[in-house]
C-alpha positions in Angstrom: 0.0 0.0 0.1 1.6 3.5 -0.9 1.6 6.8 1.2 -1.1 7.9 -1.3 -3.7 5.3 -0.4 -3.1 5.0 3.1 -3.7 8.8 3.1 -7.3 7.9 1.1 -8.5 5.2 3.5 -11.0 6.7 6.3 -8.7 5.7 9.1 -5.2 4.6 9.4 -5.1 1.2 11.3 -8.2 1.6 12.7 -7.9 4.9 14.5 -9.1 8.1 13.1 -6.6 10.9 12.2 -7.0 14.7 12.1 -8.8 15.9 9.0 -6.3 18.3 6.4 -8.0 21.2 5.0 -6.4 23.3 2.2 -9.0 26.7 1.7 -12.2 25.1 1.2 -11.2 21.3 0.1 -11.4 19.1 2.9 -8.6 15.7 2.6 -9.7 13.5 5.1 -8.1 12.2 7.9 -4.3 11.9 8.3 -2.4 9.2 8.8 0.6 9.1 11.2 3.9 8.0 8.7 5.8 8.1 11.9 8.6 10.2 10.6 8.8 8.9 7.2 8.4 11.7 4.4 6.1 13.1 2.9 6.8 16.3 5.4 3.3 17.2 4.6 0.3 14.8 4.1 -0.9 16.3 1.5 -2.2 14.3 -1.8 0.8 16.1 -4.0 3.5 15.3 -1.4 2.2 11.9 -0.7 2.9 11.1 -4.4 6.0 12.7 -4.4 7.2 10.4 -1.5 6.1 7.5 -3.5 7.9 8.4 -6.4 11.1 9.0 -4.5 11.3 6.0 -2.6 13.7 3.4 -5.0 15.9 6.7 -5.5 15.9 8.2 -2.0 19.2 5.7 -0.5 21.5 6.6 -3.2 20.4 10.3 -3.1 20.9 10.3 0.7 24.4 8.5 0.0 25.3 11.0 -2.5 24.4 14.3 -0.3 26.6 12.4 2.7 29.9 11.5 0.5 29.6 15.1 -0.5 29.4 16.8 3.3 31.5 14.4 4.3 34.1 16.0 1.7 34.2 19.1 2.9 34.9 17.9 6.4 35.3 20.6 9.1 33.7 23.6 6.9 30.7 21.8 6.0 28.5 23.0 3.5 24.8 24.6 3.1 21.8 23.6 1.4 22.6 25.3 -1.0 26.4 24.4 -1.4 24.8 20.9 -1.6 21.9 22.1 -4.4 24.7 23.8 -6.6 27.5 21.0 -6.5 25.1 17.7 -6.7 23.0 19.5 -9.3 20.6 18.4 -7.1 16.9 20.4 -7.2 16.1 22.1 -3.7 12.7 19.5 -3.0 15.1 16.6 -3.4 18.3 17.7 -1.7 16.5 19.0 1.4 14.8 15.9 2.6 17.7 13.8 2.1 19.5 16.2 4.4 16.9 16.2 6.9 16.6 12.4 7.1 20.7 12.7 6.7 20.1 14.7 10.2 17.1 12.6 12.1 19.2 9.7 11.1 22.1 11.2 13.3 24.5 11.2 10.7 25.0 14.9 10.0 24.7 18.2 12.5 24.2 21.6 12.1 27.7 23.3 12.8 27.8 26.7 15.0 28.3 28.7 12.2 26.4 30.2 8.9 27.2 31.0 5.4 25.5 33.6 2.6 23.5 31.6 -0.1 23.8 32.7 -3.7 21.1 35.2 -3.1 23.0 36.6 -0.1 20.8 35.1 2.6 22.3 33.7 5.7 21.9 29.7 5.8 22.7 27.1 8.1 26.2 24.6 7.4 25.5 21.3 7.7 28.3 18.7 8.9 29.0 15.0 9.2 29.4 13.4 12.3 
């Protein structure tokens, strides 16, 4: 069963869930994905999480390798996206997964992004 199919059930494992609303549209009870993607339990995010599932481990490894290569300098999300030619909507969830798995941590510094905004720096543990 996909996460999208779980979303459309009236309950998840017999437990009613909160109802998601976007404007005037009500989506129904939300499954508890126990910290797994998607970040937001809406149909488009659920579908995206299912679509990336097969590639997520490879992308996570690629991101972790890059952050490890940076050593104590670390890397911002923006730097990772540029270096790996990875879209932000692909890279950020992989970084969150690495953080939740205890593979990376936030460094005690920030650096500017290409747009000049401050960004957190991530280092391998």
